[in-house]
C-alpha positions as CSV (number, residue, x, y, z in Angstrom):
1,M,49.3,54.5,-19.4
2,R,52.6,55.7,-18.4
3,N,53.4,59.4,-18.5
4,A,56.8,61.0,-19.4
5,A,57.9,60.4,-15.8
6,K,57.1,56.7,-16.2
7,A,54.3,57.0,-13.6
8,S,51.1,55.0,-14.0
9,V,48.3,57.4,-14.9
10,P,44.9,57.2,-16.5
11,L,44.6,58.4,-20.1
12,P,43.2,61.9,-19.9
13,T,39.9,61.8,-21.8
14,S,37.2,64.4,-22.3
15,T,34.5,65.4,-24.7
16,L,37.2,67.1,-26.8
17,T,38.7,63.6,-27.6
18,R,35.3,61.8,-27.6
19,F,36.3,60.3,-24.3
20,G,39.5,58.9,-25.8
21,Y,38.2,57.5,-29.1
22,D,39.8,60.4,-31.0
23,I,43.2,59.7,-29.4
24,E,45.5,57.8,-31.8
25,F,48.7,56.2,-30.6
26,D,51.7,55.7,-32.9
27,G,53.3,52.4,-33.8
28,A,55.4,52.5,-30.6
29,G,52.3,53.0,-28.5
30,K,52.9,56.7,-27.8
31,Y,50.6,59.6,-27.7
32,G,52.2,62.9,-26.7
33,E,53.8,62.2,-23.3
34,Y,51.8,59.0,-22.8
35,T,52.8,55.5,-23.5
36,I,50.7,52.3,-23.4
37,D,51.7,50.3,-20.4
38,F,51.9,46.9,-22.0
39,I,53.0,45.2,-18.8
40,A,49.9,46.4,-16.9
41,T,47.7,45.5,-19.9
42,A,49.1,42.0,-20.1
43,E,48.6,41.6,-16.3
44,H,45.0,42.8,-16.6
45,L,44.3,40.3,-19.4
46,Y,45.9,37.5,-17.4
47,H,43.8,38.2,-14.3
48,L,40.6,38.5,-16.4
49,H,41.4,35.0,-17.8
50,Q,42.1,33.7,-14.3
51,A,38.8,35.2,-13.0
52,A,36.9,33.7,-15.9
53,K,38.3,30.2,-15.2
54,A,37.4,30.6,-11.5
55,Q,33.8,31.2,-12.6
56,G,33.9,28.1,-14.9
57,V,33.9,30.2,-18.1
58,G,36.5,31.3,-20.5
59,I,37.4,34.1,-22.9
60,A,36.0,33.7,-26.4
61,L,37.9,36.6,-28.0
62,V,40.3,39.5,-27.3
63,I,40.2,42.4,-29.7
64,F,43.6,44.1,-29.4
65,D,45.3,46.2,-32.0
66,T,47.5,43.7,-33.9
67,Q,50.3,46.1,-34.3
68,Y,50.8,46.1,-30.6
69,L,50.7,42.3,-30.1
70,P,54.5,41.9,-30.3
71,K,54.8,44.4,-27.4
72,L,52.1,42.7,-25.4
73,F,53.7,39.2,-26.0
74,A,57.1,40.6,-25.0
75,T,55.9,41.2,-21.4
76,P,56.4,38.7,-18.6
77,R,52.8,37.4,-19.1
78,G,53.2,37.4,-22.9
79,A,53.9,33.7,-23.4
80,Y,50.8,32.9,-21.2
81,L,48.6,35.2,-23.2
82,R,49.8,33.9,-26.5
83,Q,49.1,30.4,-25.4
84,N,45.8,30.8,-23.6
85,L,43.9,33.7,-25.1
86,P,42.2,33.8,-28.5
87,F,43.2,37.2,-30.1
88,M,41.4,38.4,-33.1
89,K,43.3,37.6,-36.2
90,G,42.0,40.2,-38.6
91,K,41.7,43.9,-38.4
92,P,38.7,45.3,-36.5
93,W,36.5,47.8,-38.2
94,V,37.3,50.4,-35.4
95,R,40.8,51.3,-34.3
96,H,41.7,49.6,-31.0
97,D,44.9,51.5,-30.1
98,E,43.5,53.2,-27.1
99,H,41.3,50.4,-25.8
100,Y,40.7,46.6,-26.1
101,H,37.7,44.3,-25.8
102,V,37.3,41.0,-24.0
103,D,34.4,38.7,-24.9
104,F,33.7,36.1,-22.3
105,A,32.7,32.6,-23.3
106,I,29.5,32.4,-21.3
107,P,26.8,30.1,-22.6
108,C,23.3,31.5,-23.1
109,K,20.5,29.9,-21.2
110,P,17.6,28.7,-23.4
111,K,14.8,31.1,-23.9
112,V,11.8,30.3,-21.8
113,D,8.4,31.2,-23.2
């Protein structure tokens, strides 16, 4: 998040906002004085992908609100993310404006009886 002064800050959450799940950002990624930091988000996703590759695994799916993908792809890491990460194509059943999910592609070991 960025606050009105453009400082990087955590999203203030509490039980009153169900720890952030009741917070809804507008189409520009704003909520009150707070704005989604798309550059930091893109950087986080890039580094998650790099860490996964270093461990010999990948990323199976990223669930990210589709209305914000153009803003994410407009960041310095946007082209890399678009080319290397599988973003969910449809609309998730829960809003993802204040959070995102990353599913790692880690193979399951066979069950041993």
